[in-house]
C-alpha positions as CSV (number, residue, x, y, z in Angstrom):
1,M,-33.0,1.9,-1.0
2,P,-32.6,1.0,-4.7
3,K,-35.3,-1.2,-6.2
4,L,-34.5,-4.7,-7.2
5,V,-35.3,-5.7,-10.8
6,T,-35.0,-9.1,-12.4
7,G,-33.3,-10.4,-15.5
8,T,-31.6,-13.2,-17.3
9,V,-27.9,-13.6,-18.0
10,E,-27.5,-13.2,-21.8
11,S,-23.7,-13.7,-22.0
12,W,-20.8,-14.0,-19.6
13,D,-17.0,-13.9,-20.3
14,S,-15.4,-15.7,-17.4
15,D,-11.9,-14.6,-18.5
16,R,-12.8,-10.9,-18.4
17,G,-15.3,-11.2,-15.6
18,C,-18.1,-9.3,-17.2
19,G,-21.1,-9.8,-19.4
20,V,-24.6,-8.8,-20.3
21,I,-27.8,-9.4,-18.4
22,M,-31.1,-8.8,-20.2
23,M,-33.4,-6.9,-17.8
24,D,-37.1,-7.9,-18.0
25,G,-38.4,-5.9,-21.0
26,N,-35.4,-7.0,-23.1
27,I,-33.1,-4.1,-22.0
28,P,-29.4,-5.0,-21.9
29,V,-27.4,-4.3,-18.7
30,W,-23.7,-4.5,-18.4
31,S,-22.3,-6.4,-15.4
32,H,-18.9,-6.9,-13.7
33,Y,-18.0,-9.8,-11.4
34,S,-17.3,-7.4,-8.6
35,T,-21.0,-6.6,-8.3
36,I,-22.1,-10.2,-7.8
37,R,-23.3,-10.7,-4.2
38,G,-24.1,-13.7,-2.1
39,V,-21.6,-16.1,-3.5
40,T,-18.3,-17.4,-2.1
41,G,-15.2,-18.0,-4.2
42,F,-14.9,-16.9,-7.8
43,A,-17.9,-14.8,-8.7
44,N,-19.3,-15.9,-12.0
45,L,-22.6,-16.0,-13.8
46,T,-24.0,-18.5,-16.3
47,P,-26.0,-17.6,-19.5
48,G,-29.7,-18.4,-18.8
49,E,-29.3,-17.8,-15.1
50,Q,-32.0,-15.7,-13.4
51,V,-30.8,-12.8,-11.3
52,A,-32.1,-9.9,-9.2
53,M,-30.1,-6.7,-9.5
54,T,-29.9,-3.0,-8.6
55,L,-28.9,-0.6,-11.4
56,I,-26.9,2.5,-12.0
57,S,-28.0,4.7,-14.9
58,R,-25.3,5.6,-17.4
59,D,-25.2,8.0,-20.3
60,P,-25.2,5.5,-23.3
61,L,-23.0,7.9,-25.3
62,A,-20.4,8.3,-22.5
63,K,-16.8,7.8,-23.4
64,N,-14.1,6.4,-21.0
65,T,-16.5,4.3,-19.0
66,E,-16.4,0.7,-18.2
67,A,-19.3,0.0,-20.4
68,P,-19.6,2.4,-23.3
69,G,-22.9,2.1,-25.2
70,F,-24.9,0.7,-22.2
71,A,-27.6,2.9,-20.6
72,W,-27.5,0.7,-17.4
73,I,-24.9,-1.1,-15.5
74,T,-25.3,-3.3,-12.4
75,A,-24.6,-2.0,-8.9
76,D,-25.4,-5.3,-7.2
77,V,-26.3,-8.7,-8.7
78,Y,-28.0,-11.5,-6.6
79,P,-28.2,-14.9,-8.3
80,I,-31.7,-16.4,-7.8
81,D,-32.0,-20.1,-6.6
82,R,-28.2,-20.8,-6.6
83,T,-26.7,-23.2,-4.2
84,K,-23.2,-22.5,-2.8
85,D,-21.9,-25.5,-4.8
86,D,-22.8,-23.8,-8.2
87,S,-21.0,-20.6,-7.3
88,Y,-17.7,-22.2,-8.3
89,D,-18.7,-23.1,-11.9
């Protein structure tokens, strides 16, 4: 089973449904709304929000990927301490 790591949402583009999470250790991780787990309705993250996540390693120089330039992308993201009511923000 993949290991969960923690991080903080650095930026999130609600229109595009993607953003950057800074993994502990100041490592940027690209994330897509489809990987957000444990929420109902529109899956969205908020800058400053704490998350736990599993990761997929990517070649940072790869072309034609969803997130060129990122060594890591999220496989699953679990917002920490979120109530169901905030999942619609």
